[in-house]
Each structure stands twice: as structure tokens, then as C-alpha cells.
N, C-alpha and C positions, 0 to 999 in steps of 0.2 A: 444732740444726736448721739446715740450710742454706737461705739465702735463694735461692729459685728464681725470683724475679721476672725475667722476661726483659728484656734491655736494650732500649732504645728502637730503633724501626726507623730505620735511617739514611735520609737524604734520598734521593730517587730519583736515579739517575744521569742524565746528560744525553742518553741515547739513548731516552727514553720516546717521542719522536715517531716513531722508527723502529718501535717495537713497536706503535704505534697505541693509541687509547683503548679501554678495556674497555667493551664493549656487552653488558649482560645478555641472554642468549638469542641473542647474535650479531645482534640487531636492527639492520637497516640495513647489516650487513657483506656485501659482495659476495664470495662464496667460489667462484664458478664462473661460466663463460660458457656459455650454452646457446642453441641454436636451437629447443628443444622446446616451450616455452611462455613466454608473456609475460603477466604479471599487473600491471594498473594499478589499484590500489585506490582511487585518487582519481576516475578516470574510469569505474570499473566495467567494465573491459575484460579479457577473457581470450582470448588467441590461442593456438591449438594448431598449432604448426609454421607459423605465419603466417596461419592461418584463424580468423576470429572463431568463438568456440564456438557461437554461435547459428546460424551458417551451415553448420556441419559436423555437429553432434551429431544432428540430427533427420533427416539425409539419408543419412549414411554407415553402412555395416555396420561392426561393430567391427573386423573384420580389415582394412578399408580404412584406419582410423585408426592401427592398429598398424603396418601397412606404411608409412604416411606418417611415423610417428615414427622408425621404424628406418632408413628410406631417404631421407627428405626429399623424397619425391615420392609423388603418389597413384598407385596401381597401374593398369595397363591391365586389360582384362577377363581376358586370359591370365595376367597376373601375379597377379591376385587369385584366380583359380581355383587356380593352382598353390600359392599361399600357404595357402589354405583346406585344400587337400588335405594339405599338409605339417603343418599343425596337427592335422588329423583323424587323421593316421597316428600321432601321438605321445600320444594322450589316455589310453591304458591305463596302469594303475598297476602298478609292480613289487610283488612279494610283500612286500618290506620295508615299503613304505608302507602297504599294506592291514593288515599285522600291527600296526603302530603304531595305526592307526585302530580296530581291534578292541579293542586294550588300552585305548586312551583311552576308548572308549565304556563299557567296564566300569567305569571310574573316573568316568564322567560329566563328563569334562573339558570346559571351555568351548570353543566353536567355534574361536575364534582360537588357543587353545593347541593344539588338535588340528591345525589347519592348519599352524602353525609346526613342530610335531614331525614331521608326515608329510612336509612339504616338505624338511626337513633330510635325509631318507633318499634323495632323488632323485639325489644324487650317487653313490650306490652302483650299480655296474654300468654307470655312464655311460661313453660313449666318451671316453677320456682324450685323444684327438686331436681331438675336436670343437672348433670355434672358439666364440667367445662367442655368435655369433648362433645357431648350432645348438643350443647349450645353452639359449639364451633360448626357442627354439621349443618345446623339450621342457618346460621349466618352465611357460611360459604355457599350453600345452595341457593339462597335468596338474593344475594348481591347481584348476580347476573340478571336475574328477573327484574330487579329495580332499574338497572341501567338500560335494559332493553325496553322496558315499559316507558321509561321517561323519554328515551330517544324517539319512540313512535308517537308519543303525545306531542313532542316538540315538532314533529312532521305533520301533525294533524290526523294521525291515524290511531286507532284503538290499540291498547296493548294486546299481546297474544298470550294465551295460556301456555305454560311450558309443556313439552312433550316428554312423557316418562320413558319413552322408547329410545330417546337420543342421549348420548353421553353429555358430559358437562360442556365441552367445547362446542359440539354440534348443536346442542340445544340453544346456546347463546347466539350463534349465528342465525339459527332458525327464528328465534324470537325477535331479532333485529329486522330481518328481511321478509319473513313469512314463507321462505323457501327452504327446503332441505338443502343443506350445503353439499358440495361435492366432496369426495374423499380427499382431494388435494387441498381444498380450503380448511377442512377439519385438521389434516396433518399439519398444515402451516400454523394454525392457531394453537394446537397442542404444543408445538415446538416453542412458540413464543411464550406461552403460559409456563412451560417447564423452565425456560431459560431465566425468567425474571422472578421466580417464585420466592427466592430468598437471596439476600446479598449482605451477609454480616449484620452488624449492628447499625443499620441505616437510621436516619432520623425518625422515620415513621415506625420502624421496629422498636427502637429505643423508647418511643412515646408509648407504644402498646405495653411494653414490659414495665415501664414506670407506673402506668395506670393500674395494671393488674397487680403489681407488687403492693399497692395500698389496700388490697382486699376488695377492690371494686369489681364490677362484673365485666364479662367479656364483650358485651355490646359497647360499653363505655370505652373499653380499650381499643376496639376496632374503629369506632367512630373517631376517637382521638388520633388514631393512626391515619385515617382518611384525611383529617384536617391537616396533618403534617405533610402527607403526600401531595396535596393539592398546591403546595407552595412551588413556585417556579424554579427554585433552587434545588428541588428534590424530584418529585415526580413530574413536575412542570409540564414541559411540552416538547415531545420529540418532532412535532409537526414542522417546525422551522427548518429542520434538516431537509425534509422532502421539498418544502417550498423553495429552498435554495437550488435543488436539482431542477425543478420546474423552470425557475427563472433563468437558469443558464440555458437550458433548452437543447443544446447540442454539444457533442464532445469537442467540436472545433472551437466553441466559444468559451470553453471551461477555463483555460489559462487566463485569458484577458479578464474574464469576469471575476475570477478568484483573486488575481493580482489587484484588481481595483478595490475589492473588498478589504484586502489586507492593507492597501495604501490608505484606506479610510479608517484603519485600525478596528475594523469590525471583526467579531469572532466568527470563525467559520463553524457553523452548527454541525454537531455530530463528530467533533474531533477534540481530543483532550479529555482528561478525567482526573478527578481529585485522588483516587486511589491508584489507578493503573499507570505505570510508567512505561509500559509496552502496550501492544495492541490488546484491547479489551476482548477476552476469549468469547464473550457473548456475541460480539460483532461477527466473528467467523461462523458461529452456529446459526445466527439469523441470516447472514449472507447466503449460506448454503440452502437454508429453508426458503428464502426468497427466490433463489435461482430455480429451485425445484418447482415452486408454485408458478412463477412467471413462465417457465418453460411449458407447463402443462395446462395452466388455466389463468393466463394473464398476458400482460404486454411485455414480451421479452425485450423489445427495444427500450423500454423504461429501465429495465434492470441493467442493460448494457450501458445506458447513459449514466446511471448511478455509479456503476464501477469505474467508468471513465472519469467522472467527477472526483471520486475518491482517490484514484491514482494521482491525478493532478494536484489535488488539495494536499496530499501527503508529501509530494515533491516540493511544493511551494513552501509548506510549513517547515520542512527540513532546511530548505535554503534560507528562509527568513529568520527562523529561530533555531540555529544549529545546536544550541546548548539546552534546548528543551525537548522533552519527549512528548510530542503531540501526535497521538495515534488515533485511529478510528475508535469511537466508543459505541456503546449499545444503541444510542439514539438514532445513528444514521440508518441502520438496517431495520430498526424497530418501525420507523416511519414508512419505509418502503414495503416491508412485509404486511403491515396492517393496511396500508393503502391497497395492496394487491388482494387482500381479503375482502375488499369492498367497504372498509370502515372509514367514515369521515374522520378528519383530524380531531373533531370534538370528542371522538370516542377514544382517542389514544390513551389519555390519562386514566379515565375510568376503567378501560380494559387492563391496564397495568395494575390498578387497584384490585381487580377481580383475581389476579394471580397472587399478588403479594399478600392478600388477605390470608391465604393458606399459610404462608410464612408467619404472619403476625400471630395466627392462632397457635401455630407450633411453638413459637417463642413464649406465648402465654402459658401453654401447657408445661413447658420447660421451667418457666419462672415459678409456677405453682408448686412444682415438685420439691423445690428447695428455696422457698421464698424468704427473702429478707427485703424489707422496704428499701427501695432505691432512693437514697437521701444524700447526694453529694453536698459538699460544703461550698460556700462562696467566700472569696477573699475580699474583705472590706477595704475599700480604698477612699472612704469619705473622711470627713473631719471628726476630731475628737474634742471633748471638753467644751462644747459650745454653752454659752450662758443665755438663758431666757430673758428677753426684753419685752416689756408690755407694748401693746400696739401703739400707744401714743408716743412711745420713745423711739420707734422705728423711723428713720428718716430716709 
């Protein structure tokens, strides 16, 4: 029998400083320069193209924010009108995408999988001479149509054709329900889409930039980003935060129920964030949007219950973990707001993708302007100097 114990790893060569230190998850590593968003987790600050998210999200229509990200300037009235018309003109789905959605519905595929599969067909029949921005318009316009069409197919109803007279957010709500949405619901969705449109170099955004940096096409970059976003550690599922509120049921039960969860060492959904060490600024924006929506077109009692659960949870987390900054994150009020808009929890992650796609495309445009293929190094931690042994000699 041949001794196959590998030789010891030799000492590292003197160029380790040139390679840089290994950082699990690339934490703290700067991999891109961007003008698109700035995240300060210590100060609880999020800027979207220079604007504080709280100043932009509740005022702008989504198309204004997309235009801002793609052009670095807010549009004039004429520019906004032209951009909205450009998007509306591209909303219809090609036959290939519809065919994939019908097939996925027969298999009861998850929403994010159906979005990923149908989005991958959008390169078929596309104008090969189109520039990246033109491709971005077509992609951004069609993704809501994909999600709404698939949702209706899963409910046993036929997809609806998009309405060119409606804006991006209003048209999405219409294609889901078949009813023209109220102004309050459109404003609520606009605020949500604006709030989550970009957030630094998140996993899905990094994925899109890596793919585009290789010289690949925009459809591939966006499909790859969707694949990253569907992971539960990223775009995952804000739904459990709302489920927790429903399970608690009343403000009087909140402390006992939450203490029991903490005693079982369960995570309180909607609290704590990898980046923010103070309250997530997006939570405040969405809390205000939810209050406005529920006051005018929803269940105000549910909003009040959610606020009571939040207050109790924050007090208990501070008591249980005094050395940790566990504050409300974007998931808590995302779930409440989207529920108030009439969306099922199965639509939460796909709706997130519809917003973040505008940010992915903006990052791809930025990457293209000064492209260098993204090719980090890996630190080898395996064996050195192993000797080959014939199959018969391996015991």
C-alpha cells in the first residue's frame, strides 16, 4: 500500500501582501466604484444617486428614479413623458416567454424560478444592434409582465395585456388583479420600488457586474442576478416577518410570544441587518408609506398591531442582547406594505426583483463605461507535491 499522506504545505511566498488578505464573503473588500448608491451602516444612511432615500422614495414616480440612476440627473417633464412611453411600448411578451410561463405553471414552479426562466428567453428575437440602454428598457418593461402573467396562470386565470396608459407601478398592479389600482396603492408601490432599487454592491448586483464584465449580454447579467436574488440569504423572503405579526395577533400577546421565541433561540424576523448597526433607513420610509396606505385604503388595525410588535421586539432584543445593535430592517415593513397592496407573500421576492432590476441595469451601464473583467484571486489551501499512484496501488 502506498503512503498517500500529502507533503506539508510550504511556507507562503513573499508576495502575499500583493494578493491581499482573504476576507470570507469578500467582507470589506472594495470591488467597484459607483455613483449609484451609498450605504453607511454606522450612520443609518442610504443615498440613491446622491439623494437621501427618505427624500426621494415617497415623492418620485419609479420611472424618475430609474432615469436618475441611468442618466445621473432627474428628468424634465418632457424627458419623463418620453421615457414612460418608451417603457410602455416594450411591455408585451414574446411568444417564447409566454410558452415558458405556461409550461412552468403546469409544473407549479416557484415564482422566482418562473421569472428566471422566462427572463432568459428575452434575448430571443432581440435587436442585435441594440445598445445596452435599449436592451435595459426592454428588460425592465417586460419583467413585471412576466411576474403578473405567471401569477394569474398559477391562479387559473389568463394573463392580461399591459395598459399603455398606466405608469410602471400602476400597470403592474392592474396586470395582477385586473382592476385599475387606487392612487393610494400606486403611491405605496412607487415608494417601495424606489426604496429598494439599489443598495450598494449586494450579491445580486455583484453577480450582474461580474457577468457583464466578461463581455456577456445584459439578459445573461440580469438572469444571473435573479438567480442570486432568489437565495433566502439575499432577496429571500420578507413574508415571515408578517407571519410573525399575524401569529401574535394582538398587542397584549406580543411580549409573551416574543419572549417565548427568544427563549427557543429563534430569530425575530425583520430585525437585525448585516450592514446597518442602527435602524435601517428604508424601514422608516416604508413604515410611513404603510401608515399612509393603511389609513386611506387598508386595515389600520393591522398597522397598529405591527407597530406594537415592533416596539416590543426592540425592547426585548435590547434586554436580551445589550451588546448587539439589533434594529428594525427593511423586511419588517416590506411585508406589511406589500400585504396592504393586496400582494400575496409569494409575490414579495419577485416584486423586489422588479425594482432591483433597474439597479442591476444601472450597474451594468456603469460597468460597461470603464470595463475591466472582474477576476479576483483565490487563496489555495490544499496540498502540495502529491505523487501519482496507480489504481492498483491505492489501498
